[in-house]
C-alpha positions as CSV (number, residue, x, y, z in Angstrom):
1,M,-1.9,-69.1,-19.4
2,F,-4.4,-71.9,-18.9
3,R,-1.7,-74.3,-17.8
4,S,-1.6,-72.3,-14.5
5,L,-4.2,-73.6,-12.1
6,S,-4.4,-70.2,-10.3
7,F,-5.1,-68.4,-13.5
8,L,-7.6,-71.0,-14.6
9,R,-9.5,-70.6,-11.3
10,L,-9.4,-66.8,-11.6
11,W,-10.5,-66.9,-15.2
12,T,-13.4,-69.3,-14.4
13,G,-14.6,-67.3,-11.5
14,N,-14.4,-64.0,-13.4
15,T,-16.2,-65.5,-16.4
16,A,-19.0,-66.9,-14.1
17,S,-19.6,-63.5,-12.6
18,G,-19.6,-61.8,-16.1
19,L,-22.0,-64.4,-17.4
20,A,-24.4,-64.0,-14.4
21,T,-24.2,-60.2,-14.8
22,W,-25.0,-60.3,-18.5
23,A,-27.7,-63.1,-18.4
24,L,-30.1,-61.6,-15.8
25,P,-31.4,-58.7,-18.0
26,F,-31.9,-61.1,-20.9
27,I,-33.7,-63.6,-18.8
28,L,-35.9,-60.9,-17.3
29,G,-36.7,-59.8,-20.8
30,L,-38.1,-63.3,-21.4
31,A,-40.2,-62.8,-18.3
32,V,-41.7,-59.7,-20.0
33,L,-42.6,-61.8,-23.1
34,E,-44.3,-64.3,-20.8
35,R,-46.1,-61.4,-19.0
36,S,-44.8,-62.4,-15.6
37,L,-43.1,-58.9,-15.6
38,S,-44.3,-55.8,-17.3
39,A,-42.0,-53.5,-19.2
40,V,-42.3,-50.9,-16.4
41,D,-41.5,-53.6,-13.8
42,L,-38.4,-54.6,-15.8
43,G,-37.2,-51.0,-15.8
44,I,-37.7,-50.7,-12.0
45,V,-35.8,-54.0,-11.4
46,L,-32.9,-53.2,-13.6
47,A,-32.7,-49.7,-12.2
48,A,-32.6,-51.2,-8.7
49,R,-29.7,-53.5,-9.7
50,T,-27.8,-50.5,-11.1
51,A,-28.3,-48.5,-8.0
52,G,-27.0,-51.4,-5.9
53,F,-24.0,-51.6,-8.2
54,L,-23.2,-47.9,-7.9
55,V,-23.5,-47.9,-4.1
56,A,-21.3,-51.0,-3.7
57,V,-18.4,-50.2,-6.0
58,P,-16.7,-47.4,-3.9
59,V,-17.4,-49.2,-0.7
60,A,-15.9,-52.5,-2.1
61,G,-12.9,-50.6,-3.3
62,V,-12.0,-49.6,0.3
63,L,-12.9,-53.1,1.7
64,A,-10.8,-54.9,-0.9
65,D,-7.8,-52.8,0.1
66,R,-8.5,-53.3,3.8
67,H,-9.0,-57.1,3.6
68,S,-8.1,-60.0,1.5
69,R,-9.4,-59.5,-2.1
70,R,-10.2,-63.2,-2.2
71,Q,-12.5,-62.7,0.8
72,V,-14.3,-59.8,-0.8
73,V,-14.9,-61.8,-3.9
74,L,-16.2,-64.6,-1.8
75,W,-18.7,-62.5,0.1
76,A,-19.7,-60.5,-3.0
77,G,-20.5,-63.7,-4.9
78,L,-22.4,-65.2,-1.9
79,V,-24.5,-62.1,-1.5
80,A,-25.4,-62.0,-5.2
81,G,-26.0,-65.8,-5.3
82,L,-28.2,-66.0,-2.3
83,A,-30.3,-63.0,-3.3
84,T,-30.9,-64.2,-6.8
85,P,-33.7,-66.8,-5.9
86,L,-35.6,-63.9,-4.3
87,I,-35.9,-62.3,-7.7
88,A,-37.5,-65.5,-9.0
89,T,-39.8,-65.6,-6.0
90,G,-41.0,-62.1,-6.5
91,M,-41.6,-62.3,-10.3
92,G,-45.3,-62.0,-11.0
93,R,-46.0,-61.5,-7.3
94,S,-44.3,-58.5,-5.9
95,V,-42.2,-56.0,-7.8
96,L,-41.0,-54.6,-4.5
97,V,-39.5,-58.0,-3.5
98,T,-38.0,-58.4,-7.0
99,A,-36.5,-55.0,-7.1
100,A,-35.1,-55.3,-3.6
101,A,-33.5,-58.6,-4.5
102,A,-32.1,-57.2,-7.7
103,A,-30.5,-54.3,-5.7
104,V,-28.8,-56.8,-3.4
105,V,-27.5,-58.7,-6.5
106,G,-26.3,-55.4,-7.8
107,I,-24.4,-54.9,-4.6
108,G,-22.7,-58.2,-5.1
109,Q,-21.9,-57.4,-8.7
110,G,-20.4,-54.0,-7.8
111,A,-18.4,-55.4,-4.9
112,C,-16.7,-58.1,-6.9
113,R,-15.5,-55.8,-9.8
114,P,-12.6,-53.9,-8.1
115,A,-11.7,-57.0,-6.0
116,F,-11.3,-59.1,-9.1
117,Q,-9.2,-56.4,-10.7
118,A,-6.9,-56.3,-7.8
119,L,-6.8,-60.1,-7.4
120,T,-5.6,-60.4,-11.0
121,A,-2.6,-58.3,-10.1
122,E,-1.8,-60.6,-7.2
123,V,-2.2,-63.9,-9.0
124,I,-0.6,-63.1,-12.4
125,A,3.0,-62.0,-12.9
126,E,3.4,-58.6,-14.5
127,D,4.8,-59.8,-17.8
128,R,1.7,-62.0,-18.3
129,R,-1.0,-59.7,-17.2
130,Q,-1.8,-58.4,-20.7
131,Q,-2.4,-61.9,-21.9
132,A,-4.5,-62.7,-18.8
133,N,-6.7,-59.6,-19.2
134,A,-7.2,-60.4,-22.8
135,A,-8.2,-63.9,-22.0
136,M,-10.7,-62.7,-19.5
137,T,-12.3,-60.1,-21.8
138,L,-12.3,-62.7,-24.6
139,A,-14.4,-64.9,-22.3
140,V,-16.9,-62.1,-21.7
141,R,-17.2,-61.4,-25.5
142,V,-17.7,-65.1,-26.4
143,T,-20.4,-65.2,-23.7
144,T,-22.3,-62.2,-25.1
145,L,-22.1,-63.8,-28.6
146,V,-23.4,-67.3,-27.8
147,A,-25.4,-66.8,-24.7
148,P,-28.6,-65.3,-26.2
149,G,-29.1,-68.3,-28.4
150,L,-28.1,-70.7,-25.5
151,T,-30.5,-68.9,-23.1
152,A,-33.3,-69.0,-25.7
153,L,-32.7,-72.7,-26.1
154,L,-32.7,-73.4,-22.4
155,S,-35.9,-71.5,-22.1
156,Q,-37.6,-74.3,-24.1
157,V,-36.8,-76.8,-21.4
158,A,-36.7,-74.7,-18.2
159,S,-38.9,-72.0,-16.8
160,T,-37.8,-68.4,-16.5
161,P,-37.6,-68.6,-12.7
162,V,-35.3,-71.6,-13.0
163,L,-33.1,-69.7,-15.4
164,V,-32.9,-66.8,-13.0
165,I,-31.9,-69.2,-10.2
166,G,-29.2,-70.5,-12.6
167,T,-27.5,-67.1,-12.6
168,G,-27.4,-67.5,-8.8
169,V,-25.5,-70.7,-9.2
170,L,-23.1,-68.8,-11.4
171,W,-22.6,-66.3,-8.7
172,L,-21.8,-69.1,-6.2
173,G,-19.2,-70.4,-8.6
174,A,-17.7,-66.9,-8.9
175,A,-17.6,-66.8,-5.1
176,L,-16.0,-70.2,-4.5
177,I,-13.7,-70.9,-7.5
178,P,-11.1,-68.1,-7.5
179,P,-7.7,-68.7,-5.9
180,R,-6.1,-66.9,-3.0
181,G,-3.9,-63.9,-3.6
182,T,-0.7,-62.7,-2.1
183,F,-1.8,-59.3,-0.9
184,T,-1.3,-58.5,2.9
185,P,-3.6,-55.7,4.1
186,A,-2.2,-53.0,6.4
187,P,-2.8,-53.6,10.1
188,A,-6.1,-52.3,11.4
189,A,-4.4,-50.0,13.9
190,G,-2.8,-48.0,11.0
191,R,-5.9,-47.5,9.0
192,A,-7.8,-44.2,8.5
193,R,-11.6,-44.1,8.6
194,F,-13.6,-45.2,5.6
195,F,-13.8,-41.7,4.0
196,G,-10.1,-41.1,4.7
197,E,-9.2,-44.3,2.9
198,F,-11.4,-43.5,0.0
199,A,-9.7,-40.1,-0.2
200,D,-6.4,-41.9,-0.2
201,G,-7.6,-43.7,-3.3
202,L,-8.5,-40.4,-5.0
203,R,-5.1,-39.0,-4.2
204,E,-3.5,-42.1,-5.7
205,A,-5.5,-41.7,-8.8
206,R,-4.5,-38.1,-9.1
207,R,-0.9,-39.2,-8.9
208,H,-1.3,-40.8,-12.4
209,P,-2.3,-38.1,-14.9
210,W,-2.7,-40.7,-17.6
211,F,-5.3,-42.5,-15.5
212,L,-7.4,-39.4,-15.0
213,A,-7.1,-38.4,-18.7
214,G,-8.0,-41.9,-19.9
215,L,-10.9,-42.3,-17.4
216,G,-12.3,-38.9,-18.6
217,A,-12.1,-40.0,-22.2
218,L,-13.7,-43.4,-21.4
219,T,-16.5,-41.8,-19.5
220,A,-17.2,-39.4,-22.3
221,V,-17.3,-42.1,-24.9
222,V,-19.6,-44.3,-22.8
223,A,-21.9,-41.5,-21.8
224,T,-22.3,-40.2,-25.3
225,G,-21.4,-42.7,-28.1
226,Y,-22.4,-45.9,-26.3
227,S,-25.7,-44.4,-25.1
228,A,-26.6,-42.7,-28.4
229,T,-26.0,-45.8,-30.5
230,G,-27.9,-47.9,-28.0
231,V,-30.9,-45.7,-28.4
232,V,-30.7,-44.8,-32.1
233,L,-29.5,-48.1,-33.7
234,P,-32.9,-49.8,-33.1
235,L,-34.7,-46.8,-34.5
236,V,-32.5,-46.5,-37.6
237,S,-32.8,-50.3,-38.2
238,R,-36.6,-50.0,-38.1
239,D,-37.2,-46.7,-39.8
240,R,-34.4,-46.3,-42.3
241,Y,-33.8,-49.9,-43.3
242,D,-37.3,-51.4,-42.4
243,T,-35.8,-54.5,-40.9
244,E,-34.5,-55.6,-37.5
245,A,-31.6,-57.4,-39.3
246,V,-29.4,-54.3,-39.2
247,L,-29.8,-54.0,-35.4
248,A,-28.9,-57.7,-35.0
249,A,-26.0,-57.5,-37.4
250,G,-24.6,-54.3,-35.9
251,L,-24.6,-55.8,-32.3
252,T,-23.1,-59.0,-33.6
253,A,-20.4,-57.2,-35.5
254,Y,-19.5,-55.2,-32.4
255,T,-19.0,-58.4,-30.4
256,V,-17.1,-60.1,-33.2
257,G,-14.9,-57.0,-33.5
258,A,-14.3,-57.0,-29.8
259,L,-13.3,-60.7,-30.0
260,A,-10.8,-59.8,-32.7
261,G,-9.4,-57.0,-30.6
262,A,-8.9,-59.2,-27.6
263,V,-7.0,-61.8,-29.8
264,V,-4.8,-59.1,-31.3
265,I,-3.9,-57.3,-28.1
266,A,-3.1,-60.6,-26.4
267,R,-0.4,-61.2,-29.0
268,R,0.9,-57.7,-29.8
269,R,2.2,-54.8,-27.6
270,P,2.3,-51.5,-29.5
271,K,5.4,-49.4,-28.9
272,R,3.3,-46.6,-27.5
273,Q,0.6,-48.5,-25.7
274,G,-1.3,-45.6,-24.3
275,W,-1.6,-43.8,-27.6
276,A,-2.6,-47.0,-29.4
277,A,-5.2,-47.7,-26.7
278,L,-6.7,-44.2,-27.0
279,I,-6.8,-44.5,-30.8
280,G,-8.8,-47.7,-30.3
281,L,-11.1,-45.9,-27.9
282,G,-11.7,-43.2,-30.4
283,C,-12.8,-45.7,-33.0
284,Y,-16.1,-45.8,-31.2
285,G,-16.9,-42.6,-32.9
286,F,-17.5,-44.5,-36.2
287,A,-20.6,-46.1,-34.7
288,P,-22.7,-42.9,-34.2
289,L,-21.1,-41.5,-37.4
290,S,-22.4,-44.4,-39.4
291,L,-26.0,-43.7,-38.2
292,L,-25.9,-40.1,-39.4
293,F,-26.2,-40.7,-43.1
294,P,-28.4,-43.0,-45.3
295,V,-25.5,-45.3,-46.1
296,H,-25.7,-49.0,-47.1
297,P,-26.2,-51.2,-44.1
298,A,-22.8,-52.8,-44.6
299,F,-21.2,-49.5,-43.6
300,V,-23.2,-49.6,-40.3
301,V,-22.2,-53.1,-39.6
302,A,-18.5,-52.4,-40.5
303,A,-18.5,-49.3,-38.2
304,Y,-19.8,-51.4,-35.3
305,A,-17.1,-54.0,-35.9
306,V,-14.4,-51.3,-35.9
307,A,-15.9,-49.9,-32.6
308,G,-15.8,-53.3,-31.0
309,L,-12.2,-53.9,-32.2
310,G,-11.2,-50.5,-30.8
311,I,-12.8,-50.8,-27.4
312,E,-10.8,-54.0,-26.6
313,L,-7.6,-52.4,-28.0
314,F,-8.2,-49.9,-25.2
315,N,-9.6,-52.0,-22.4
316,V,-6.9,-54.6,-22.1
317,P,-3.9,-52.2,-22.0
318,W,-5.9,-49.9,-19.7
319,F,-6.6,-52.7,-17.1
320,T,-3.0,-53.9,-17.4
321,A,-1.5,-50.4,-16.9
322,T,-3.7,-49.8,-13.9
323,Q,-2.6,-53.1,-12.3
324,R,1.1,-52.2,-13.1
325,E,1.2,-48.5,-12.1
326,V,-1.1,-48.1,-9.1
327,E,0.3,-48.8,-5.7
328,P,-0.8,-52.4,-4.8
329,G,-2.4,-51.4,-1.5
330,K,-4.6,-48.8,-3.3
331,L,-5.4,-50.7,-6.5
332,A,-8.9,-51.8,-5.6
333,R,-9.9,-48.2,-4.6
334,V,-8.5,-46.8,-7.9
335,S,-10.2,-49.6,-9.9
336,S,-13.5,-48.7,-8.1
337,L,-13.3,-45.2,-9.5
338,D,-12.8,-46.7,-13.0
339,F,-16.0,-48.9,-12.7
340,L,-18.0,-46.2,-10.9
341,F,-17.5,-43.6,-13.7
342,S,-17.4,-45.8,-16.8
343,Y,-20.1,-48.2,-15.9
344,G,-22.1,-45.8,-13.7
345,L,-22.5,-43.1,-16.3
346,A,-23.8,-45.4,-19.0
347,P,-27.4,-45.5,-17.5
348,A,-27.2,-41.7,-17.0
349,G,-26.2,-41.2,-20.6
350,L,-29.1,-43.5,-21.8
351,A,-31.5,-41.4,-19.6
352,L,-30.4,-38.1,-21.2
353,I,-29.9,-39.2,-24.8
354,A,-33.5,-40.0,-25.5
355,P,-34.9,-36.6,-24.3
356,A,-32.1,-34.9,-26.2
357,I,-33.1,-36.7,-29.4
358,D,-36.8,-35.7,-28.8
359,R,-35.7,-32.1,-28.3
360,F,-33.1,-31.6,-31.0
361,G,-33.5,-34.6,-33.3
362,A,-31.3,-37.6,-33.9
363,T,-28.9,-36.0,-36.4
364,P,-27.4,-33.2,-34.2
365,V,-27.2,-35.6,-31.2
366,L,-25.4,-38.2,-33.2
367,A,-23.1,-35.7,-34.7
368,A,-22.2,-34.3,-31.2
369,C,-21.7,-37.8,-29.9
370,A,-19.3,-38.7,-32.8
371,V,-17.3,-35.5,-32.2
372,V,-17.0,-36.3,-28.4
373,C,-16.0,-39.9,-29.2
374,F,-13.2,-38.7,-31.4
375,A,-12.1,-35.6,-29.4
376,A,-12.1,-37.0,-25.9
377,P,-9.4,-39.7,-26.5
378,A,-7.4,-37.2,-28.6
379,A,-7.5,-34.7,-25.7
380,A,-6.4,-37.5,-23.3
381,A,-3.5,-38.3,-25.6
382,L,-2.1,-34.8,-25.1
383,V,-1.3,-35.6,-21.4
384,P,2.4,-36.6,-21.6
385,S,2.1,-39.8,-19.5
386,S,-0.7,-41.0,-21.7
387,R,1.8,-42.0,-24.3
388,D,2.7,-45.2,-22.5
389,F,0.2,-45.2,-19.7
390,R,3.0,-44.7,-17.2
391,A,3.4,-42.2,-14.4
392,T,6.5,-40.8,-15.9
393,A,6.6,-40.9,-19.7
394,P,10.1,-40.9,-21.2
395,I,11.2,-37.5,-22.5
396,K,11.8,-38.0,-26.2
397,S,11.1,-36.0,-29.3
398,V,8.5,-37.3,-31.6
């Protein structure tokens, strides 16, 4: 794959955007430690970035189907890159300026997601897309594994504002590096209005029952299992095991498991890719399940590794199937629905899980989340076309 200059440019640009997206919250966390931001300010800034993301994703889906996907990536990266220094300028001076700049960065982040997804389908031949998607998700996982230590090391020689500006440089790289695609947008005279085009994307999504079923399952897992474990794992690590090591080990195991999953799925193609992917997604249920009982910490770490493995066994075939099955002229709009629901409901889940735990206790909430994580992918698998993530599944007795 990396012998192709087009893929190498695509991979580098996508990795730069992923690194910039991941790094900003961690760097702003350092600002809290340095007292240039308060914890409340940090919450406001990150909420503003999320709001910008959610607003931009559906708009960008339409724009990336109206215009060149490469141009949408360019402008999204430039918007995020040029707004990032304002975050550094506002830190410790004006939370309003910092939050407003973060919202603009979120707009750039949200705008580039569906455009990158569609651009991948243009640049990479169909028979190599699974490998390409695996390589790109592998880069993201390696980043999350090594970047905390690297950022902490850089913080010894560079100030927090400089590190923030560094994420802006990454966004500029994401804007300028990717290659041109082959997509030719429809003539402007034949286009519907914005909401009409967005509705066309919804109709295209409904044409693929496997997509709706898989997206429902993914959204359920993210909104429950991901959110619950994000809230409860730190508490369990502190209160049950009396050490932060379980928290660190669990998160590291999740990333290592995801790395392993990306490597496996790059090399293997299960006979029933859809069912195999949904089984992988269901593996996330082991994470909340492991927090239910006073088991040895090794079981918690192992459960998180299995969850990470499973999520990549789902993600890569899911992205590949979407790129293959969806009409090319509507791919960005359909991809925007994917990011809007799966990414967008994560903060909503986090916001609801904590009050639920306060009201009902951690045990029933974790049990309910584990049931949802196992049941939602199983229900999605009952949709006939989910077997292979294809619009028309072959009729064959099982």
